[in-house]
C-alpha positions in Angstrom: 1.9 -33.1 -5.3 5.1 -31.5 -3.9 6.3 -29.9 -7.1 4.7 -26.8 -8.6 5.9 -27.3 -12.1 4.5 -29.1 -15.1 6.0 -32.5 -15.9 5.8 -31.8 -19.6 5.7 -28.7 -21.9 2.1 -27.9 -22.2 2.2 -24.4 -23.7 -1.1 -23.0 -25.2 0.8 -20.9 -27.7 -2.2 -18.9 -28.9 -3.2 -17.8 -25.4 0.3 -17.5 -24.0 1.4 -15.3 -27.0 -1.6 -13.0 -26.7 -1.0 -12.5 -23.0 2.7 -12.0 -23.5 2.0 -9.2 -26.0 -0.3 -7.5 -23.5 1.7 -8.1 -20.3 2.5 -5.3 -17.9 5.4 -3.1 -18.9 8.5 -3.4 -16.7 8.4 0.2 -15.5 4.7 -0.2 -14.6 5.5 -3.4 -12.7 8.3 -1.7 -10.8 6.0 1.2 -9.9 3.2 -1.1 -8.7 5.7 -3.3 -6.8 7.0 -0.2 -5.0 3.5 0.8 -3.9 2.8 -2.8 -2.7 6.1 -2.8 -0.8 5.2 0.4 0.9 2.3 -1.3 2.7 4.3 -4.5 3.3 5.8 -3.0 6.4 3.7 -3.4 9.5 4.3 0.1 10.8 3.4 1.7 7.4 0.3 -0.5 7.3 -0.7 0.7 10.8 -0.1 4.3 9.7 -2.2 3.9 6.6 -5.0 2.3 8.6 -5.0 5.2 11.0 -5.0 7.7 8.2 -8.0 5.9 6.7 -10.0 6.7 9.8 -9.1 10.4 9.8 -9.1 13.1 7.2 -5.6 14.3 8.2 -3.2 13.7 11.0 0.2 15.1 11.9 3.3 13.0 12.7 2.8 13.7 16.5 -0.8 12.2 16.3 0.4 9.3 14.2 3.3 8.5 16.5 0.9 8.4 19.5 -1.7 6.2 17.7 0.8 3.6 16.5 3.1 3.8 19.5 6.2 4.5 17.6 8.9 7.3 17.8 8.1 10.4 15.8 11.3 10.1 13.8 10.4 6.6 12.8 6.9 7.6 11.9 8.3 10.5 9.8 10.5 8.1 7.9 7.6 5.7 7.2 5.2 8.5 6.1 7.9 9.8 3.8 8.0 6.3 2.1 4.2 6.2 1.8 4.2 9.8 0.3 7.0 8.9 -2.2 4.9 6.0 -3.5 1.8 8.2 -3.9 -0.2 6.6 -1.1 -0.1 9.6 1.2 -0.4 13.3 0.5 1.0 16.1 2.7 0.3 19.8 3.3 1.9 22.3 5.6 -0.3 24.1 8.1 1.9 26.6 9.9 4.6 24.7 11.7 2.8 21.3 11.3 2.7 19.0 8.3 -0.6 17.2 7.9 -0.9 13.8 6.2 -3.8 12.1 4.5 -4.4 9.0 2.4 -4.7 9.5 -1.4 -7.3 7.6 -3.3 -4.6 5.2 -4.5 -3.6 4.7 -0.8 -7.2 3.9 0.2 -7.7 1.5 -2.7 -4.5 -0.4 -2.0 -5.2 -0.5 1.8 -8.7 -1.9 1.0 -7.1 -4.6 -1.2 -4.5 -5.5 1.4 -7.0 -5.7 4.3 -9.8 -7.4 2.3 -9.0 -11.0 3.2 -9.4 -10.1 6.9 -13.1 -9.4 6.3 -15.4 -6.4 6.0 -15.3 -5.7 9.8 -11.7 -4.8 9.4 -12.3 -2.6 6.4 -15.2 -0.8 8.2 -13.0 -0.3 11.2 -10.4 1.6 9.1 -12.9 3.6 7.3 -12.3 2.1 3.8 
């Protein structure tokens, strides 16, 4: 089978209509898609995995860990924070970052297919 479509209209109207009435609202879908896209970038995924192992890290630490430039890491952490996956707090001249519960949950869901060893390795 090379085609992923039905060859005839086989709509189960009762089930389909019930699910259509309960479907995810567009604004909720957009919000969830934004969060998912935030972890779709390999650098952001590396950052989230590093943050899962530590309570908090600054951009300098994160840049060293993922072997990327600080300005690039800063940009990616800002994306993760905007989507609610990372929290930040100022400590003197440093800004410390940590994963939110939503960030931990999404990271666990993204990494799950790779096996429990990977999840344990990132502290999820």
